[in-house]
LUMMARTOR-93673 format. One record per residue (C-alpha): residue number from 1; residue in three letters; x, y, z. Coordinates in nm, 2 decimals, m for minus. Layout:
N
nr NUM rest ALA xx X yy Y zz Z
...
END
This chain:
299
nr 1 rest MET xx 0.50 yy m2.01 zz 1.73
nr 2 rest THR xx 0.15 yy m2.18 zz 1.70
nr 3 rest VAL xx m0.12 yy m2.01 zz 1.51
nr 4 rest THR xx m0.48 yy m2.13 zz 1.50
nr 5 rest PRO xx m0.54 yy m2.23 zz 1.13
nr 6 rest GLY xx m0.84 yy m2.11 zz 0.94
nr 7 rest PHE xx m0.87 yy m1.75 zz 1.04
nr 8 rest PHE xx m1.18 yy m1.65 zz 0.84
nr 9 rest ALA xx m1.18 yy m1.33 zz 0.63
nr 10 rest GLY xx m1.54 yy m1.27 zz 0.58
nr 11 rest THR xx m1.68 yy m0.98 zz 0.41
nr 12 rest ASP xx m1.69 yy m0.79 zz 0.73
nr 13 rest VAL xx m1.32 yy m0.83 zz 0.78
nr 14 rest VAL xx m1.25 yy m0.75 zz 0.43
nr 15 rest GLY xx m1.47 yy m0.44 zz 0.45
nr 16 rest ARG xx m1.26 yy m0.32 zz 0.75
nr 17 rest ILE xx m0.93 yy m0.37 zz 0.57
nr 18 rest GLU xx m1.05 yy m0.19 zz 0.26
nr 19 rest ALA xx m1.19 yy 0.10 zz 0.46
nr 20 rest ALA xx m0.84 yy 0.13 zz 0.62
nr 21 rest GLU xx m0.70 yy 0.13 zz 0.27
nr 22 rest ARG xx m0.94 yy 0.40 zz 0.15
nr 23 rest THR xx m0.87 yy 0.63 zz 0.44
nr 24 rest LEU xx m0.49 yy 0.58 zz 0.39
nr 25 rest ILE xx m0.51 yy 0.71 zz 0.03
nr 26 rest GLU xx m0.76 yy 0.99 zz 0.12
nr 27 rest GLU xx m0.54 yy 1.12 zz 0.39
nr 28 rest GLY xx m0.22 yy 1.07 zz 0.16
nr 29 rest ALA xx m0.40 yy 1.29 zz m0.09
nr 30 rest ARG xx m0.46 yy 1.56 zz 0.17
nr 31 rest ALA xx m0.10 yy 1.54 zz 0.27
nr 32 rest ALA xx 0.00 yy 1.58 zz m0.09
nr 33 rest ARG xx m0.23 yy 1.88 zz m0.13
nr 34 rest ALA xx m0.07 yy 2.05 zz 0.18
nr 35 rest ARG xx 0.28 yy 1.96 zz 0.05
nr 36 rest ALA xx 0.23 yy 2.09 zz m0.32
nr 37 rest PRO xx m0.07 yy 2.32 zz m0.33
nr 38 rest HIS xx m0.01 yy 2.40 zz m0.70
nr 39 rest GLU xx m0.08 yy 2.03 zz m0.79
nr 40 rest PRO xx m0.45 yy 1.95 zz m0.89
nr 41 rest VAL xx m0.49 yy 1.68 zz m0.62
nr 42 rest ILE xx m0.83 yy 1.52 zz m0.61
nr 43 rest SER xx m1.02 yy 1.26 zz m0.39
nr 44 rest LEU xx m1.35 yy 1.15 zz m0.54
nr 45 rest PRO xx m1.61 yy 0.90 zz m0.42
nr 46 rest ILE xx m1.69 yy 0.60 zz m0.62
nr 47 rest GLY xx m1.88 yy 0.29 zz m0.54
nr 48 rest GLY xx m1.83 yy 0.31 zz m0.15
nr 49 rest GLY xx m1.45 yy 0.37 zz m0.21
nr 50 rest SER xx m1.24 yy 0.65 zz m0.33
nr 51 rest ALA xx m1.03 yy 0.76 zz m0.63
nr 52 rest VAL xx m0.72 yy 0.97 zz m0.56
nr 53 rest TRP xx m0.47 yy 1.15 zz m0.76
nr 54 rest ALA xx m0.19 yy 1.28 zz m0.56
nr 55 rest GLY xx 0.05 yy 1.40 zz m0.81
nr 56 rest PRO xx 0.21 yy 1.31 zz m1.13
nr 57 rest GLY xx 0.31 yy 0.94 zz m1.13
nr 58 rest SER xx 0.22 yy 0.90 zz m0.76
nr 59 rest PRO xx 0.18 yy 0.54 zz m0.62
nr 60 rest LEU xx m0.13 yy 0.69 zz m0.45
nr 61 rest ASN xx m0.30 yy 0.75 zz m0.79
nr 62 rest LYS xx m0.56 yy 0.47 zz m0.79
nr 63 rest VAL xx m0.92 yy 0.38 zz m0.70
nr 64 rest VAL xx m0.97 yy 0.15 zz m0.39
nr 65 rest ALA xx m1.24 yy m0.02 zz m0.17
nr 66 rest THR xx m1.51 yy m0.01 zz m0.44
nr 67 rest GLY xx m1.79 yy m0.27 zz m0.48
nr 68 rest LEU xx m1.83 yy m0.37 zz m0.12
nr 69 rest GLY xx m2.19 yy m0.33 zz m0.04
nr 70 rest ALA xx m2.23 yy 0.03 zz m0.19
nr 71 rest ASP xx m2.44 yy 0.10 zz m0.48
nr 72 rest TRP xx m2.25 yy 0.16 zz m0.81
nr 73 rest ASP xx m2.31 yy 0.51 zz m0.95
nr 74 rest GLU xx m2.21 yy 0.54 zz m1.33
nr 75 rest GLY xx m2.19 yy 0.90 zz m1.28
nr 76 rest GLU xx m1.91 yy 0.87 zz m1.02
nr 77 rest LEU xx m1.71 yy 0.65 zz m1.27
nr 78 rest VAL xx m1.75 yy 0.90 zz m1.55
nr 79 rest ALA xx m1.64 yy 1.19 zz m1.31
nr 80 rest VAL xx m1.33 yy 0.98 zz m1.21
nr 81 rest GLU xx m1.23 yy 0.90 zz m1.57
nr 82 rest LYS xx m1.27 yy 1.26 zz m1.67
nr 83 rest ALA xx m1.06 yy 1.39 zz m1.38
nr 84 rest PHE xx m0.78 yy 1.15 zz m1.46
nr 85 rest ALA xx m0.79 yy 1.22 zz m1.82
nr 86 rest GLU xx m0.75 yy 1.59 zz m1.74
nr 87 rest ARG xx m0.45 yy 1.50 zz m1.54
nr 88 rest ASN xx m0.30 yy 1.28 zz m1.83
nr 89 rest SER xx m0.32 yy 0.97 zz m1.60
nr 90 rest PRO xx m0.45 yy 0.62 zz m1.64
nr 91 rest VAL xx m0.71 yy 0.50 zz m1.41
nr 92 rest GLN xx m0.61 yy 0.22 zz m1.18
nr 93 rest PHE xx m0.87 yy 0.01 zz m0.99
nr 94 rest GLU xx m0.76 yy m0.22 zz m0.71
nr 95 rest VAL xx m1.07 yy m0.46 zz m0.66
nr 96 rest SER xx m1.11 yy m0.69 zz m0.38
nr 97 rest THR xx m1.20 yy m1.05 zz m0.46
nr 98 rest ALA xx m1.48 yy m1.00 zz m0.21
nr 99 rest ALA xx m1.63 yy m0.72 zz m0.41
nr 100 rest ASP xx m1.93 yy m0.75 zz m0.64
nr 101 rest PRO xx m1.80 yy m0.93 zz m0.95
nr 102 rest ALA xx m2.01 yy m0.72 zz m1.16
nr 103 rest VAL xx m1.76 yy m0.43 zz m1.08
nr 104 rest VAL xx m1.48 yy m0.61 zz m1.26
nr 105 rest ASN xx m1.70 yy m0.72 zz m1.55
nr 106 rest HIS xx m1.83 yy m0.35 zz m1.60
nr 107 rest LEU xx m1.48 yy m0.21 zz m1.59
nr 108 rest SER xx m1.37 yy m0.48 zz m1.84
nr 109 rest ASN xx m1.65 yy m0.37 zz m2.07
nr 110 rest ARG xx m1.53 yy m0.02 zz m2.06
nr 111 rest GLY xx m1.18 yy m0.11 zz m2.18
nr 112 rest TYR xx m1.01 yy m0.17 zz m1.85
nr 113 rest VAL xx m0.74 yy m0.43 zz m1.86
nr 114 rest THR xx m0.64 yy m0.67 zz m1.58
nr 115 rest ILE xx m0.26 yy m0.62 zz m1.54
nr 116 rest GLY xx m0.19 yy m0.79 zz m1.22
nr 117 rest PHE xx m0.30 yy m0.90 zz m0.88
nr 118 rest GLU xx m0.17 yy m0.83 zz m0.51
nr 119 rest ASN xx m0.22 yy m1.03 zz m0.20
nr 120 rest VAL xx m0.37 yy m0.91 zz 0.13
nr 121 rest LEU xx m0.23 yy m1.12 zz 0.44
nr 122 rest GLY xx m0.33 yy m1.07 zz 0.79
nr 123 rest ILE xx m0.28 yy m1.21 zz 1.14
nr 124 rest PRO xx m0.50 yy m1.16 zz 1.46
nr 125 rest LEU xx m0.27 yy m0.99 zz 1.70
nr 126 rest THR xx m0.36 yy m1.23 zz 1.97
nr 127 rest GLN xx m0.18 yy m1.49 zz 1.77
nr 128 rest ALA xx 0.12 yy m1.29 zz 1.65
nr 129 rest ARG xx 0.46 yy m1.33 zz 1.79
nr 130 rest THR xx 0.55 yy m0.99 zz 1.90
nr 131 rest THR xx 0.87 yy m1.04 zz 2.07
nr 132 rest ALA xx 1.14 yy m0.90 zz 1.84
nr 133 rest PRO xx 1.40 yy m1.14 zz 1.77
nr 134 rest ALA xx 1.75 yy m1.04 zz 1.86
nr 135 rest VAL xx 1.97 yy m0.95 zz 1.56
nr 136 rest ASP xx 2.35 yy m0.92 zz 1.65
nr 137 rest GLY xx 2.45 yy m0.55 zz 1.63
nr 138 rest ILE xx 2.11 yy m0.43 zz 1.53
nr 139 rest ALA xx 1.87 yy m0.22 zz 1.74
nr 140 rest ILE xx 1.51 yy m0.12 zz 1.63
nr 141 rest GLU xx 1.39 yy 0.21 zz 1.75
nr 142 rest PRO xx 1.09 yy 0.45 zz 1.68
nr 143 rest VAL xx 1.16 yy 0.74 zz 1.46
nr 144 rest ALA xx 1.17 yy 1.08 zz 1.63
nr 145 rest PRO xx 1.06 yy 1.39 zz 1.43
nr 146 rest GLU xx 1.42 yy 1.51 zz 1.38
nr 147 rest ASP xx 1.50 yy 1.17 zz 1.22
nr 148 rest PHE xx 1.21 yy 1.13 zz 0.98
nr 149 rest ASP xx 1.42 yy 1.26 zz 0.69
nr 150 rest THR xx 1.68 yy 1.00 zz 0.76
nr 151 rest TRP xx 1.40 yy 0.73 zz 0.76
nr 152 rest VAL xx 1.26 yy 0.84 zz 0.43
nr 153 rest GLN xx 1.61 yy 0.81 zz 0.28
nr 154 rest VAL xx 1.68 yy 0.47 zz 0.42
nr 155 rest VAL xx 1.33 yy 0.33 zz 0.29
nr 156 rest VAL xx 1.38 yy 0.49 zz m0.05
nr 157 rest ASP xx 1.73 yy 0.36 zz m0.07
nr 158 rest GLY xx 1.61 yy 0.00 zz 0.02
nr 159 rest PHE xx 1.32 yy 0.02 zz m0.22
nr 160 rest ALA xx 1.55 yy 0.13 zz m0.49
nr 161 rest THR xx 1.71 yy m0.24 zz m0.49
nr 162 rest PRO xx 1.42 yy m0.46 zz m0.45
nr 163 rest ASP xx 1.45 yy m0.84 zz m0.40
nr 164 rest THR xx 1.36 yy m1.02 zz m0.72
nr 165 rest GLN xx 1.13 yy m1.31 zz m0.63
nr 166 rest GLY xx 0.78 yy m1.41 zz m0.74
nr 167 rest VAL xx 0.57 yy m1.21 zz m0.98
nr 168 rest ALA xx 0.73 yy m0.88 zz m1.09
nr 169 rest SER xx 0.58 yy m0.56 zz m1.01
nr 170 rest HIS xx 0.38 yy m0.38 zz m1.29
nr 171 rest GLU xx 0.49 yy m0.05 zz m1.16
nr 172 rest GLU xx 0.82 yy 0.14 zz m1.13
nr 173 rest PHE xx 0.86 yy 0.48 zz m0.99
nr 174 rest PRO xx 1.15 yy 0.73 zz m1.00
nr 175 rest ARG xx 1.32 yy 0.79 zz m0.66
nr 176 rest GLU xx 1.17 yy 1.14 zz m0.62
nr 177 rest VAL xx 0.82 yy 1.01 zz m0.68
nr 178 rest VAL xx 0.87 yy 0.74 zz m0.41
nr 179 rest GLU xx 1.02 yy 0.99 zz m0.17
nr 180 rest ARG xx 0.72 yy 1.22 zz m0.21
nr 181 rest ALA xx 0.47 yy 0.92 zz m0.16
nr 182 rest GLU xx 0.65 yy 0.82 zz 0.16
nr 183 rest ARG xx 0.63 yy 1.16 zz 0.30
nr 184 rest ASP xx 0.25 yy 1.18 zz 0.22
nr 185 rest ILE xx 0.18 yy 0.85 zz 0.39
nr 186 rest GLY xx 0.40 yy 0.95 zz 0.69
nr 187 rest ALA xx 0.17 yy 1.24 zz 0.73
nr 188 rest THR xx m0.15 yy 1.03 zz 0.77
nr 189 rest SER xx m0.31 yy 0.98 zz 1.11
nr 190 rest GLY xx m0.19 yy 0.69 zz 1.34
nr 191 rest PHE xx 0.13 yy 0.65 zz 1.13
nr 192 rest ARG xx 0.45 yy 0.53 zz 1.31
nr 193 rest ALA xx 0.80 yy 0.48 zz 1.16
nr 194 rest VAL xx 1.07 yy 0.25 zz 1.29
nr 195 rest LEU xx 1.43 yy 0.24 zz 1.21
nr 196 rest ALA xx 1.69 yy m0.05 zz 1.23
nr 197 rest ARG xx 2.03 yy 0.08 zz 1.33
nr 198 rest SER xx 2.37 yy m0.07 zz 1.36
nr 199 rest GLY xx 2.70 yy 0.08 zz 1.48
nr 200 rest ALA xx 2.75 yy 0.22 zz 1.12
nr 201 rest GLY xx 2.41 yy 0.40 zz 1.12
nr 202 rest PRO xx 2.06 yy 0.30 zz 0.99
nr 203 rest VAL xx 2.04 yy m0.01 zz 0.79
nr 204 rest GLY xx 1.65 yy m0.04 zz 0.74
nr 205 rest GLY xx 1.33 yy 0.11 zz 0.81
nr 206 rest ALA xx 0.95 yy 0.04 zz 0.81
nr 207 rest GLY xx 0.61 yy 0.20 zz 0.85
nr 208 rest LEU xx 0.30 yy 0.11 zz 1.05
nr 209 rest ARG xx m0.05 yy 0.29 zz 1.03
nr 210 rest LEU xx m0.30 yy 0.23 zz 1.32
nr 211 rest THR xx m0.67 yy 0.29 zz 1.24
nr 212 rest GLU xx m0.99 yy 0.15 zz 1.38
nr 213 rest GLY xx m0.82 yy m0.15 zz 1.51
nr 214 rest ILE xx m0.64 yy m0.23 zz 1.20
nr 215 rest ALA xx m0.26 yy m0.22 zz 1.19
nr 216 rest GLN xx m0.14 yy m0.16 zz 0.83
nr 217 rest LEU xx 0.22 yy m0.25 zz 0.76
nr 218 rest CYS xx 0.30 yy 0.01 zz 0.51
nr 219 rest GLY xx 0.62 yy m0.12 zz 0.37
nr 220 rest ALA xx 0.97 yy m0.21 zz 0.49
nr 221 rest ALA xx 1.31 yy m0.19 zz 0.35
nr 222 rest THR xx 1.65 yy m0.29 zz 0.42
nr 223 rest LEU xx 1.98 yy m0.16 zz 0.26
nr 224 rest PRO xx 2.12 yy m0.43 zz 0.02
nr 225 rest HIS xx 2.46 yy m0.50 zz 0.22
nr 226 rest HIS xx 2.25 yy m0.59 zz 0.54
nr 227 rest ARG xx 1.99 yy m0.82 zz 0.41
nr 228 rest ARG xx 1.95 yy m1.19 zz 0.51
nr 229 rest ARG xx 2.03 yy m1.09 zz 0.87
nr 230 rest GLY xx 1.69 yy m1.09 zz 1.02
nr 231 rest VAL xx 1.65 yy m0.72 zz 1.00
nr 232 rest GLN xx 1.30 yy m0.75 zz 0.83
nr 233 rest ALA xx 1.18 yy m1.00 zz 1.09
nr 234 rest ALA xx 1.29 yy m0.77 zz 1.37
nr 235 rest LEU xx 1.11 yy m0.47 zz 1.21
nr 236 rest LEU xx 0.80 yy m0.67 zz 1.16
nr 237 rest ALA xx 0.79 yy m0.79 zz 1.52
nr 238 rest THR xx 0.84 yy m0.45 zz 1.67
nr 239 rest ARG xx 0.56 yy m0.31 zz 1.46
nr 240 rest LEU xx 0.33 yy m0.59 zz 1.58
nr 241 rest ASP xx 0.41 yy m0.53 zz 1.93
nr 242 rest THR xx 0.33 yy m0.15 zz 1.89
nr 243 rest ALA xx 0.00 yy m0.24 zz 1.72
nr 244 rest ARG xx m0.10 yy m0.49 zz 2.00
nr 245 rest ASN xx 0.00 yy m0.24 zz 2.27
nr 246 rest ALA xx m0.22 yy 0.03 zz 2.08
nr 247 rest GLY xx m0.53 yy m0.20 zz 2.10
nr 248 rest CYS xx m0.54 yy m0.32 zz 1.74
nr 249 rest ASP xx m0.68 yy m0.67 zz 1.68
nr 250 rest LEU xx m0.56 yy m0.75 zz 1.32
nr 251 rest ALA xx m0.24 yy m0.67 zz 1.14
nr 252 rest VAL xx m0.24 yy m0.67 zz 0.75
nr 253 rest VAL xx 0.01 yy m0.64 zz 0.48
nr 254 rest THR xx m0.01 yy m0.62 zz 0.10
nr 255 rest THR xx 0.23 yy m0.82 zz m0.11
nr 256 rest LEU xx 0.30 yy m0.93 zz m0.47
nr 257 rest PRO xx 0.21 yy m1.29 zz m0.52
nr 258 rest GLY xx 0.51 yy m1.52 zz m0.44
nr 259 rest SER xx 0.74 yy m1.25 zz m0.34
nr 260 rest ARG xx 1.01 yy m1.25 zz m0.07
nr 261 rest SER xx 0.78 yy m1.02 zz 0.13
nr 262 rest GLN xx 0.50 yy m1.26 zz 0.13
nr 263 rest HIS xx 0.74 yy m1.55 zz 0.21
nr 264 rest ASN xx 0.87 yy m1.34 zz 0.51
nr 265 rest VAL xx 0.54 yy m1.27 zz 0.67
nr 266 rest GLN xx 0.39 yy m1.63 zz 0.61
nr 267 rest ARG xx 0.69 yy m1.75 zz 0.80
nr 268 rest LEU xx 0.58 yy m1.54 zz 1.10
nr 269 rest GLY xx 0.22 yy m1.66 zz 1.08
nr 270 rest PHE xx 0.04 yy m1.43 zz 0.84
nr 271 rest GLN xx m0.24 yy m1.60 zz 0.63
nr 272 rest LEU xx m0.36 yy m1.51 zz 0.29
nr 273 rest LEU xx m0.69 yy m1.34 zz 0.35
nr 274 rest TYR xx m0.79 yy m1.22 zz m0.01
nr 275 rest ALA xx m0.64 yy m1.07 zz m0.33
nr 276 rest ARG xx m0.71 yy m0.76 zz m0.53
nr 277 rest ALA xx m0.72 yy m0.76 zz m0.90
nr 278 rest ILE xx m0.54 yy m0.45 zz m1.05
nr 279 rest LEU xx m0.73 yy m0.31 zz m1.35
nr 280 rest VAL xx m0.61 yy m0.01 zz m1.57
nr 281 rest ARG xx m0.76 yy 0.21 zz m1.84
nr 282 rest PRO xx m0.50 yy 0.38 zz m2.03
nr 283 rest VAL xx m0.49 yy 0.77 zz m2.10
nr 284 rest PRO xx m0.71 yy 0.86 zz m2.38
nr 285 rest ASP xx m0.51 yy 1.02 zz m2.67
nr 286 rest SER xx m0.62 yy 1.39 zz m2.69
nr 287 rest THR xx m0.58 yy 1.39 zz m3.06
nr 288 rest THR xx m0.77 yy 1.09 zz m3.15
nr 289 rest GLY xx m0.99 yy 1.00 zz m2.86
nr 290 rest ARG xx m0.84 yy 0.65 zz m2.84
nr 291 rest GLU xx m0.67 yy 0.52 zz m2.55
nr 292 rest ASP xx m0.29 yy 0.55 zz m2.53
nr 293 rest SER xx m0.13 yy 0.27 zz m2.34
nr 294 rest ARG xx 0.22 yy 0.42 zz m2.35
nr 295 rest GLY xx 0.22 yy 0.55 zz m1.99
nr 296 rest ASN xx 0.15 yy 0.84 zz m1.76
nr 297 rest ASP xx 0.28 yy 1.10 zz m2.01
nr 298 rest GLY xx 0.21 yy 0.93 zz m2.35
nr 299 rest ARG xx 0.58 yy 0.91 zz m2.44
END
């Protein structure tokens, strides 16, 4: 495959991608609220982005898409910090390198600590190879509603045994938390799920969300005994084909720096578009007012 080098991710492109990320976590929060009405789920505006708390320890508990052309309102930040403190949760910002640098500076001055980075890679769908490579004994198929539970279990099983390459994740989530998050993301608009099956049953799964011309690759997992067979490449090519047929012009994926996931997508023509800095302010200790860096529940 030949890919034209130098696809430029200007602030307009970054803005589109970050807007897709914002609506993803907003809709995920709405799904969490519908799934668990007793949980104090929130979705608050801040600096042109959104802050979401979707449940104890949820991967959706974060602030995204801030600092891209919108005015920064100190009152919004105070409201977000108060709401997260009431839920005994740290505040996590994911700030694009295309955002106003003053955002990171301001957060740092308020006690936020940079704990990592994530890469956003993309490919114009006019350049993407969307013919799924054949994998002996493996078929890739869309997930019917009656198979959604199977898809969730396969993806969660795959995530439970991650490949260890590149920078380690700063986050670990219990199985039940990951499962709830997958169900919430699966309820967002434009979401599609695909399964990889062999004669023995499902061996992998992946998600795709289509929104405003952006195809978000929402994670993929292969069961450990079926890795290194090309299942990930087949899942990726199938989703790119779906996205192009749906009229999307750009596919994006978020990876940890230097990870096998980044390696896999770059082999298929994805380019690094920008990065996000991850900044966290720990939970304030309710007895002293000082910040408690021991985790979500202070243990």
